[in-house]
N, C-alpha and C positions, 0 to 999 in steps of 0.2 A: 657512417650511414646516416642518410638524411631522413628525418621523421616525416611520415605521411600526414597529410591533413586529416583532421578529425572526421570530416564527412566521408572520406574514402574508407576509413576504418569502420565507421558505422554502416556504410553500404555493404561492405564485405560481411559484417556480422549479421545484417538483416537477411542477406542472401543465404548465409549458413543456417540461420534460425528457420527461415522459410523452408529450406530443403529438409531440415530435421522434422518439421511439422508435417510436410508433405509425405515424408517417409513413414512417419507414425500413422498418419491417416491411411496410407496404403497398406501397412502391415496389420493394424488392429482395427481399423474401421473408424468411422466418425462418431458412433454412439458412445464408446468409452471416453473419447476425448471431450465430447460435449458434457458428459456426466462429470468428469474431473474438473472441467472449467466451471460448471455450475456449483459443484461442491466447494471449489475454491472461492467463488464469489460469496456464497452463503457463509462459509467459515470466516472469511475476512470481515464481512459485515457484522457477524455475531461477536467476533473478537473486538472490533472497533467499538461496538455498543457497550460491551462489558467493561472495557478499559475506560471509556468515557463516563459511564455511570458509576462504577465502583472505585475508580482511582482518581479521576479528576474531580469528582464530587464528594470527596471525603469530608467529614464534619471536622472543622478546625476548632480547637478548644482554646488556643492561646493566640495572642496578637501576632506572634511570629509565624505560627502555622497558618493563620488566616492570610497574612501578607504573602507567604510562600504559595499558598493555594491560588490566591488571586493572580500572582505573577505568572504561574504556569498555565492557568486556564481561565480564571475569573474574568479577565478582560475580554475574552472571547464572547461572553454573554452580554457585555456592555456594548460591544460593536461587532456583531457576528459577520458583517460583510468586510471588515478590515482585513488587509493582507498582511 
């Protein structure tokens, strides 16, 4: 069996996802979907902030832990625009 190109597989997936979304809007209405989307954006933002603040900015007490903290996150603050 010959493998399908990736763009065809993604196209089929997007049509399937769109049809599921359209069915959900038709069955339960747009308000609950907008509410779930908004709750998802807020919870993602809050989780990202908490992880950034309390995990990436831990206080390092030894040279090894300072080096580790810098390697996982500290360089981000030296050059925030770097990829």
